[in-house]
HTML snippet that shows the backbone in 3Dmol.js (N, CA, C, O; Angstrom):
<script src="https://3Dmol.org/build/3Dmol-min.js"></script>
<div id="view" style="width:600px;height:400px;position:relative"></div>
<script>
const pdb = `
ATOM      1  N   MET A   1     115.042 100.110  86.519  1.00  0.00           N
ATOM      2  CA  MET A   1     114.045  99.367  86.457  1.00  0.00           C
ATOM      3  C   MET A   1     114.016  99.017  84.665  1.00  0.00           C
ATOM      4  O   MET A   1     114.303  97.917  84.193  1.00  0.00           O
ATOM      5  N   PRO A   2     113.740  99.828  84.126  1.00  0.00           N
ATOM      6  CA  PRO A   2     113.319  99.906  82.538  1.00  0.00           C
ATOM      7  C   PRO A   2     114.632  99.088  81.817  1.00  0.00           C
ATOM      8  O   PRO A   2     114.389  98.297  80.905  1.00  0.00           O
ATOM      9  N   ARG A   3     115.809  99.280  82.198  1.00  0.00           N
ATOM     10  CA  ARG A   3     116.909  98.315  81.895  1.00  0.00           C
ATOM     11  C   ARG A   3     116.652  96.941  82.109  1.00  0.00           C
ATOM     12  O   ARG A   3     117.006  96.095  81.287  1.00  0.00           O
ATOM     13  N   LYS A   4     115.979  96.624  83.301  1.00  0.00           N
ATOM     14  CA  LYS A   4     116.078  95.356  83.939  1.00  0.00           C
ATOM     15  C   LYS A   4     114.953  94.233  83.028  1.00  0.00           C
ATOM     16  O   LYS A   4     115.164  93.080  82.652  1.00  0.00           O
ATOM     17  N   TYR A   5     113.683  95.130  82.867  1.00  0.00           N
ATOM     18  CA  TYR A   5     112.484  94.706  82.690  1.00  0.00           C
ATOM     19  C   TYR A   5     112.192  95.404  81.259  1.00  0.00           C
ATOM     20  O   TYR A   5     112.258  96.630  81.159  1.00  0.00           O
ATOM     21  N   SER A   6     111.802  94.420  79.938  1.00  0.00           N
ATOM     22  CA  SER A   6     111.500  95.041  78.907  1.00  0.00           C
ATOM     23  C   SER A   6     109.887  95.474  79.143  1.00  0.00           C
ATOM     24  O   SER A   6     109.004  94.741  79.589  1.00  0.00           O
ATOM     25  N   MET A   7     109.766  96.812  78.734  1.00  0.00           N
ATOM     26  CA  MET A   7     108.305  97.351  78.897  1.00  0.00           C
ATOM     27  C   MET A   7     108.100  98.348  78.029  1.00  0.00           C
ATOM     28  O   MET A   7     109.061  98.880  77.474  1.00  0.00           O
ATOM     29  N   LYS A   8     106.786  98.751  77.783  1.00  0.00           N
ATOM     30  CA  LYS A   8     106.182  99.973  76.732  1.00  0.00           C
ATOM     31  C   LYS A   8     106.276 101.171  77.506  1.00  0.00           C
ATOM     32  O   LYS A   8     105.902 101.216  78.678  1.00  0.00           O
ATOM     33  N   LEU A   9     106.861 102.341  76.765  1.00  0.00           N
ATOM     34  CA  LEU A   9     106.997 103.698  77.156  1.00  0.00           C
ATOM     35  C   LEU A   9     105.895 103.799  78.156  1.00  0.00           C
ATOM     36  O   LEU A   9     106.082 104.001  79.356  1.00  0.00           O
ATOM     37  N   ARG A  10     104.653 103.635  77.543  1.00  0.00           N
ATOM     38  CA  ARG A  10     103.349 103.844  78.347  1.00  0.00           C
ATOM     39  C   ARG A  10     103.670 103.072  79.994  1.00  0.00           C
ATOM     40  O   ARG A  10     103.470 103.623  81.076  1.00  0.00           O
ATOM     41  N   THR A  11     104.082 102.007  79.828  1.00  0.00           N
ATOM     42  CA  THR A  11     104.076 100.969  81.416  1.00  0.00           C
ATOM     43  C   THR A  11     105.348 101.882  82.207  1.00  0.00           C
ATOM     44  O   THR A  11     105.282 102.139  83.410  1.00  0.00           O
ATOM     45  N   LEU A  12     106.410 102.288  81.402  1.00  0.00           N
ATOM     46  CA  LEU A  12     107.517 103.095  81.679  1.00  0.00           C
ATOM     47  C   LEU A  12     106.991 104.232  82.475  1.00  0.00           C
ATOM     48  O   LEU A  12     107.573 104.362  83.551  1.00  0.00           O
ATOM     49  N   VAL A  13     105.966 105.168  82.218  1.00  0.00           N
ATOM     50  CA  VAL A  13     105.522 106.578  82.519  1.00  0.00           C
ATOM     51  C   VAL A  13     104.690 105.852  84.056  1.00  0.00           C
ATOM     52  O   VAL A  13     104.905 106.267  85.195  1.00  0.00           O
ATOM     53  N   ASN A  14     103.796 104.778  83.721  1.00  0.00           N
ATOM     54  CA  ASN A  14     103.022 104.355  84.711  1.00  0.00           C
ATOM     55  C   ASN A  14     103.693 103.756  85.873  1.00  0.00           C
ATOM     56  O   ASN A  14     103.138 103.535  86.949  1.00  0.00           O
ATOM     57  N   PHE A  15     104.900 103.511  85.597  1.00  0.00           N
ATOM     58  CA  PHE A  15     105.662 103.392  86.699  1.00  0.00           C
ATOM     59  C   PHE A  15     106.032 104.490  87.431  1.00  0.00           C
ATOM     60  O   PHE A  15     105.924 104.345  88.648  1.00  0.00           O
ATOM     61  N   ILE A  16     106.443 105.560  87.035  1.00  0.00           N
ATOM     62  CA  ILE A  16     106.091 106.717  87.885  1.00  0.00           C
ATOM     63  C   ILE A  16     104.852 107.102  88.785  1.00  0.00           C
ATOM     64  O   ILE A  16     105.170 107.658  89.836  1.00  0.00           O
ATOM     65  N   HIS A  17     104.021 106.986  88.656  1.00  0.00           N
ATOM     66  CA  HIS A  17     102.645 106.848  89.267  1.00  0.00           C
ATOM     67  C   HIS A  17     102.462 105.834  90.046  1.00  0.00           C
ATOM     68  O   HIS A  17     101.576 105.949  90.894  1.00  0.00           O
ATOM     69  N   LEU A  18     103.287 104.492  89.977  1.00  0.00           N
ATOM     70  CA  LEU A  18     103.429 103.486  90.943  1.00  0.00           C
ATOM     71  C   LEU A  18     104.263 103.838  91.960  1.00  0.00           C
ATOM     72  O   LEU A  18     103.926 103.749  93.140  1.00  0.00           O
ATOM     73  N   PHE A  19     105.227 104.195  91.628  1.00  0.00           N
ATOM     74  CA  PHE A  19     106.524 104.808  92.793  1.00  0.00           C
ATOM     75  C   PHE A  19     105.518 106.166  93.760  1.00  0.00           C
ATOM     76  O   PHE A  19     105.689 106.635  94.886  1.00  0.00           O
ATOM     77  N   ALA A  20     104.744 106.375  92.963  1.00  0.00           N
ATOM     78  CA  ALA A  20     104.230 107.739  93.992  1.00  0.00           C
ATOM     79  C   ALA A  20     103.375 107.053  94.920  1.00  0.00           C
ATOM     80  O   ALA A  20     103.396 107.299  96.126  1.00  0.00           O
ATOM     81  N   ALA A  21     102.616 106.190  94.386  1.00  0.00           N
ATOM     82  CA  ALA A  21     101.438 105.429  95.116  1.00  0.00           C
ATOM     83  C   ALA A  21     102.235 104.838  96.214  1.00  0.00           C
ATOM     84  O   ALA A  21     101.853 104.970  97.377  1.00  0.00           O
ATOM     85  N   MET A  22     103.393 104.150  95.900  1.00  0.00           N
ATOM     86  CA  MET A  22     104.230 103.431  96.966  1.00  0.00           C
ATOM     87  C   MET A  22     104.782 104.294  98.116  1.00  0.00           C
ATOM     88  O   MET A  22     104.757 104.042  99.321  1.00  0.00           O
ATOM     89  N   LYS A  23     105.365 105.535  97.382  1.00  0.00           N
ATOM     90  CA  LYS A  23     105.700 106.268  98.843  1.00  0.00           C
ATOM     91  C   LYS A  23     104.385 106.789  99.757  1.00  0.00           C
ATOM     92  O   LYS A  23     104.468 106.801 100.986  1.00  0.00           O
ATOM     93  N   GLU A  24     103.291 107.173  99.126  1.00  0.00           N
ATOM     94  CA  GLU A  24     102.319 107.470  99.994  1.00  0.00           C
ATOM     95  C   GLU A  24     101.590 106.150 100.816  1.00  0.00           C
ATOM     96  O   GLU A  24     100.881 106.213 101.820  1.00  0.00           O
ATOM     97  N   ASP A  25     101.955 105.083 100.141  1.00  0.00           N
ATOM     98  CA  ASP A  25     100.987 103.784 101.058  1.00  0.00           C
ATOM     99  C   ASP A  25      99.615 103.872 100.178  1.00  0.00           C
ATOM    100  O   ASP A  25      98.669 103.393 100.802  1.00  0.00           O
ATOM    101  N   ALA A  26      99.303 104.320  99.003  1.00  0.00           N
ATOM    102  CA  ALA A  26      98.157 104.384  98.390  1.00  0.00           C
ATOM    103  C   ALA A  26      97.864 103.456  97.317  1.00  0.00           C
ATOM    104  O   ALA A  26      98.800 102.925  96.720  1.00  0.00           O
ATOM    105  N   TYR A  27      96.682 103.211  97.016  1.00  0.00           N
ATOM    106  CA  TYR A  27      96.278 102.149  95.923  1.00  0.00           C
ATOM    107  C   TYR A  27      96.564 102.899  94.807  1.00  0.00           C
ATOM    108  O   TYR A  27      96.586 104.130  94.806  1.00  0.00           O
ATOM    109  N   ILE A  28      96.874 101.902  93.461  1.00  0.00           N
ATOM    110  CA  ILE A  28      97.002 102.666  92.212  1.00  0.00           C
ATOM    111  C   ILE A  28      95.629 101.916  91.209  1.00  0.00           C
ATOM    112  O   ILE A  28      95.197 100.791  91.459  1.00  0.00           O
ATOM    113  N   ILE A  29      95.369 102.345  90.657  1.00  0.00           N
ATOM    114  CA  ILE A  29      94.310 102.128  89.793  1.00  0.00           C
ATOM    115  C   ILE A  29      94.738 102.253  88.611  1.00  0.00           C
ATOM    116  O   ILE A  29      95.200 103.336  88.249  1.00  0.00           O
ATOM    117  N   THR A  30      94.674 101.131  87.729  1.00  0.00           N
ATOM    118  CA  THR A  30      95.453 101.270  85.996  1.00  0.00           C
ATOM    119  C   THR A  30      94.616 100.395  85.143  1.00  0.00           C
ATOM    120  O   THR A  30      94.072  99.339  85.468  1.00  0.00           O
ATOM    121  N   GLY A  31      94.598 101.066  83.881  1.00  0.00           N
ATOM    122  CA  GLY A  31      94.130 100.244  82.920  1.00  0.00           C
ATOM    123  C   GLY A  31      95.464  99.461  82.106  1.00  0.00           C
ATOM    124  O   GLY A  31      95.353  99.063  80.947  1.00  0.00           O
ATOM    125  N   ASP A  32      96.626  99.327  82.849  1.00  0.00           N
ATOM    126  CA  ASP A  32      98.030  99.309  81.928  1.00  0.00           C
ATOM    127  C   ASP A  32      98.053  97.868  82.324  1.00  0.00           C
ATOM    128  O   ASP A  32      98.587  97.699  83.420  1.00  0.00           O
ATOM    129  N   LYS A  33      97.589  96.699  81.692  1.00  0.00           N
ATOM    130  CA  LYS A  33      97.757  95.538  81.960  1.00  0.00           C
ATOM    131  C   LYS A  33      99.155  94.690  82.110  1.00  0.00           C
ATOM    132  O   LYS A  33      99.325  93.613  82.680  1.00  0.00           O
ATOM    133  N   ASP A  34     100.220  95.622  81.330  1.00  0.00           N
ATOM    134  CA  ASP A  34     101.423  95.361  81.402  1.00  0.00           C
ATOM    135  C   ASP A  34     102.168  95.716  82.745  1.00  0.00           C
ATOM    136  O   ASP A  34     103.000  95.087  83.398  1.00  0.00           O
ATOM    137  N   LEU A  35     101.649  96.791  82.903  1.00  0.00           N
ATOM    138  CA  LEU A  35     102.135  97.069  84.626  1.00  0.00           C
ATOM    139  C   LEU A  35     101.697  96.450  85.385  1.00  0.00           C
ATOM    140  O   LEU A  35     102.374  96.109  86.355  1.00  0.00           O
ATOM    141  N   ILE A  36     100.446  96.080  85.244  1.00  0.00           N
ATOM    142  CA  ILE A  36      99.894  95.095  86.687  1.00  0.00           C
ATOM    143  C   ILE A  36     100.271  93.628  86.437  1.00  0.00           C
ATOM    144  O   ILE A  36     100.033  92.840  87.352  1.00  0.00           O
ATOM    145  N   GLU A  37     100.707  93.269  85.557  1.00  0.00           N
ATOM    146  CA  GLU A  37     101.630  91.784  85.211  1.00  0.00           C
ATOM    147  C   GLU A  37     102.564  91.746  85.842  1.00  0.00           C
ATOM    148  O   GLU A  37     102.725  90.859  86.680  1.00  0.00           O
ATOM    149  N   LEU A  38     103.762  93.039  85.539  1.00  0.00           N
ATOM    150  CA  LEU A  38     105.070  93.059  86.072  1.00  0.00           C
ATOM    151  C   LEU A  38     105.028  93.275  87.628  1.00  0.00           C
ATOM    152  O   LEU A  38     105.748  92.549  88.315  1.00  0.00           O
ATOM    153  N   VAL A  39     104.182  94.288  88.276  1.00  0.00           N
ATOM    154  CA  VAL A  39     103.958  94.425  89.539  1.00  0.00           C
ATOM    155  C   VAL A  39     103.649  93.053  90.261  1.00  0.00           C
ATOM    156  O   VAL A  39     104.204  92.698  91.301  1.00  0.00           O
ATOM    157  N   ARG A  40     102.876  92.467  89.709  1.00  0.00           N
ATOM    158  CA  ARG A  40     102.255  91.144  90.374  1.00  0.00           C
ATOM    159  C   ARG A  40     103.063  90.001  90.225  1.00  0.00           C
ATOM    160  O   ARG A  40     103.143  89.249  91.196  1.00  0.00           O
ATOM    161  N   LYS A  41     103.695  89.720  89.167  1.00  0.00           N
ATOM    162  CA  LYS A  41     104.929  88.773  88.615  1.00  0.00           C
ATOM    163  C   LYS A  41     105.908  88.902  89.519  1.00  0.00           C
ATOM    164  O   LYS A  41     106.224  87.839  90.052  1.00  0.00           O
ATOM    165  N   TYR A  42     106.558  89.963  89.906  1.00  0.00           N
ATOM    166  CA  TYR A  42     108.005  90.504  90.641  1.00  0.00           C
ATOM    167  C   TYR A  42     107.260  90.886  92.084  1.00  0.00           C
ATOM    168  O   TYR A  42     108.071  91.298  92.914  1.00  0.00           O
ATOM    169  N   ASN A  43     106.016  90.839  92.504  1.00  0.00           N
ATOM    170  CA  ASN A  43     105.630  91.009  94.005  1.00  0.00           C
ATOM    171  C   ASN A  43     106.363  92.492  94.243  1.00  0.00           C
ATOM    172  O   ASN A  43     107.093  92.698  95.212  1.00  0.00           O
ATOM    173  N   LEU A  44     106.120  93.323  93.400  1.00  0.00           N
ATOM    174  CA  LEU A  44     106.746  94.761  93.841  1.00  0.00           C
ATOM    175  C   LEU A  44     105.627  95.408  94.817  1.00  0.00           C
ATOM    176  O   LEU A  44     106.016  95.911  95.871  1.00  0.00           O
ATOM    177  N   TYR A  45     104.370  95.411  94.526  1.00  0.00           N
ATOM    178  CA  TYR A  45     103.366  96.155  95.282  1.00  0.00           C
ATOM    179  C   TYR A  45     102.152  95.677  95.227  1.00  0.00           C
ATOM    180  O   TYR A  45     101.614  95.473  94.139  1.00  0.00           O
ATOM    181  N   ASP A  46     101.596  95.449  96.291  1.00  0.00           N
ATOM    182  CA  ASP A  46     100.217  94.748  96.669  1.00  0.00           C
ATOM    183  C   ASP A  46      99.077  95.544  96.226  1.00  0.00           C
ATOM    184  O   ASP A  46      98.047  94.945  95.915  1.00  0.00           O
ATOM    185  N   LYS A  47      99.132  96.958  96.151  1.00  0.00           N
ATOM    186  CA  LYS A  47      98.150  97.548  96.362  1.00  0.00           C
ATOM    187  C   LYS A  47      97.539  98.195  94.861  1.00  0.00           C
ATOM    188  O   LYS A  47      97.103  99.346  94.819  1.00  0.00           O
ATOM    189  N   ILE A  48      97.564  97.449  93.849  1.00  0.00           N
ATOM    190  CA  ILE A  48      97.413  97.760  92.397  1.00  0.00           C
ATOM    191  C   ILE A  48      96.297  97.043  92.089  1.00  0.00           C
ATOM    192  O   ILE A  48      96.195  95.829  92.265  1.00  0.00           O
ATOM    193  N   LEU A  49      95.360  97.833  91.583  1.00  0.00           N
ATOM    194  CA  LEU A  49      94.359  97.174  90.791  1.00  0.00           C
ATOM    195  C   LEU A  49      93.684  97.449  89.433  1.00  0.00           C
ATOM    196  O   LEU A  49      93.692  98.630  89.088  1.00  0.00           O
ATOM    197  N   SER A  50      93.197  96.709  88.738  1.00  0.00           N
ATOM    198  CA  SER A  50      92.688  97.010  87.327  1.00  0.00           C
ATOM    199  C   SER A  50      91.328  97.617  87.318  1.00  0.00           C
ATOM    200  O   SER A  50      90.608  97.165  88.208  1.00  0.00           O
ATOM    201  N   TYR A  51      90.764  98.546  86.530  1.00  0.00           N
ATOM    202  CA  TYR A  51      89.718  99.399  86.596  1.00  0.00           C
ATOM    203  C   TYR A  51      88.496  97.999  87.000  1.00  0.00           C
ATOM    204  O   TYR A  51      87.859  98.071  88.051  1.00  0.00           O
ATOM    205  N   ILE A  52      88.346  97.076  86.259  1.00  0.00           N
ATOM    206  CA  ILE A  52      87.435  96.115  86.459  1.00  0.00           C
ATOM    207  C   ILE A  52      87.679  95.676  87.743  1.00  0.00           C
ATOM    208  O   ILE A  52      86.693  95.673  88.480  1.00  0.00           O
ATOM    209  N   GLU A  53      88.577  95.357  88.143  1.00  0.00           N
ATOM    210  CA  GLU A  53      89.010  94.588  89.780  1.00  0.00           C
ATOM    211  C   GLU A  53      88.223  95.526  90.778  1.00  0.00           C
ATOM    212  O   GLU A  53      87.590  95.039  91.715  1.00  0.00           O
ATOM    213  N   LEU A  54      88.295  97.208  90.495  1.00  0.00           N
ATOM    214  CA  LEU A  54      87.860  97.947  91.351  1.00  0.00           C
ATOM    215  C   LEU A  54      86.411  98.189  91.358  1.00  0.00           C
ATOM    216  O   LEU A  54      85.879  98.698  92.345  1.00  0.00           O
ATOM    217  N   ILE A  55      85.658  97.812  90.181  1.00  0.00           N
ATOM    218  CA  ILE A  55      84.444  98.084  89.935  1.00  0.00           C
ATOM    219  C   ILE A  55      83.653  96.662  90.658  1.00  0.00           C
ATOM    220  O   ILE A  55      82.561  96.761  91.219  1.00  0.00           O
ATOM    221  N   GLU A  56      84.480  95.234  90.520  1.00  0.00           N
ATOM    222  CA  GLU A  56      84.006  94.211  91.196  1.00  0.00           C
ATOM    223  C   GLU A  56      84.009  94.409  92.752  1.00  0.00           C
ATOM    224  O   GLU A  56      83.103  93.977  93.464  1.00  0.00           O
ATOM    225  N   LEU A  57      85.144  95.126  93.242  1.00  0.00           N
ATOM    226  CA  LEU A  57      85.286  95.228  94.307  1.00  0.00           C
ATOM    227  C   LEU A  57      84.156  96.120  95.255  1.00  0.00           C
ATOM    228  O   LEU A  57      83.740  95.754  96.355  1.00  0.00           O
ATOM    229  N   ILE A  58      83.772  97.386  94.539  1.00  0.00           N
ATOM    230  CA  ILE A  58      82.901  98.253  95.062  1.00  0.00           C
ATOM    231  C   ILE A  58      81.477  97.447  94.851  1.00  0.00           C
ATOM    232  O   ILE A  58      80.605  97.464  95.719  1.00  0.00           O
ATOM    233  N   ALA A  59      81.322  96.654  93.451  1.00  0.00           N
ATOM    234  CA  ALA A  59      79.879  95.756  93.412  1.00  0.00           C
ATOM    235  C   ALA A  59      79.782  95.032  94.932  1.00  0.00           C
ATOM    236  O   ALA A  59      78.835  95.162  95.707  1.00  0.00           O
ATOM    237  N   SER A  60      80.954  94.266  95.152  1.00  0.00           N
ATOM    238  CA  SER A  60      80.828  93.458  96.305  1.00  0.00           C
ATOM    239  C   SER A  60      80.433  93.865  97.522  1.00  0.00           C
ATOM    240  O   SER A  60      80.005  93.140  98.420  1.00  0.00           O
ATOM    241  N   PHE A  61      80.592  95.127  97.549  1.00  0.00           N
ATOM    242  CA  PHE A  61      80.134  95.851  98.895  1.00  0.00           C
ATOM    243  C   PHE A  61      79.090  96.463  99.079  1.00  0.00           C
ATOM    244  O   PHE A  61      78.611  96.726 100.182  1.00  0.00           O
ATOM    245  N   SER A  62      78.434  96.876  97.530  1.00  0.00           N
ATOM    246  CA  SER A  62      76.925  97.318  97.452  1.00  0.00           C
ATOM    247  C   SER A  62      75.940  96.460  97.347  1.00  0.00           C
ATOM    248  O   SER A  62      74.784  96.771  97.637  1.00  0.00           O
ATOM    249  N   SER A  63      76.323  95.146  96.871  1.00  0.00           N
ATOM    250  CA  SER A  63      75.437  94.176  96.760  1.00  0.00           C
ATOM    251  C   SER A  63      74.677  93.676  98.138  1.00  0.00           C
ATOM    252  O   SER A  63      75.250  93.721  99.227  1.00  0.00           O
ATOM    253  N   PRO A  64      73.550  93.276  98.003  1.00  0.00           N
ATOM    254  CA  PRO A  64      72.732  92.952  99.288  1.00  0.00           C
ATOM    255  C   PRO A  64      73.290  91.607  99.397  1.00  0.00           C
ATOM    256  O   PRO A  64      73.484  91.077  98.304  1.00  0.00           O
ATOM    257  N   ASN A  65      73.598  90.916 100.416  1.00  0.00           N
ATOM    258  CA  ASN A  65      74.079  89.599 101.062  1.00  0.00           C
ATOM    259  C   ASN A  65      72.559  88.795 101.065  1.00  0.00           C
ATOM    260  O   ASN A  65      71.503  89.341 101.384  1.00  0.00           O
ATOM    261  N   PRO A  66      72.673  87.683 100.727  1.00  0.00           N
ATOM    262  CA  PRO A  66      71.224  86.803 100.925  1.00  0.00           C
ATOM    263  C   PRO A  66      71.230  86.384 102.149  1.00  0.00           C
ATOM    264  O   PRO A  66      70.292  85.711 102.576  1.00  0.00           O
TER     265      PRO A  66
END
`;
const viewer = $3Dmol.createViewer("view");
viewer.addModel(pdb, "pdb");
viewer.setStyle({}, {cartoon: {color: "spectrum"}});
viewer.zoomTo();
viewer.render();
</script>
């Protein structure tokens, strides 16, 4: 993977976390915008969220519907 796509060391380390999440079929929540961009661009995994997206998702469930 690192040879195929140019990425920062931080993103490379976060890919290890991504693979662990994939193995467990779990969500990965990250602030690494480069990782999110690569994962979504190449459709590697659909259970990835940024912290902001997580907050918005939680807010959508907790806010009263009119």
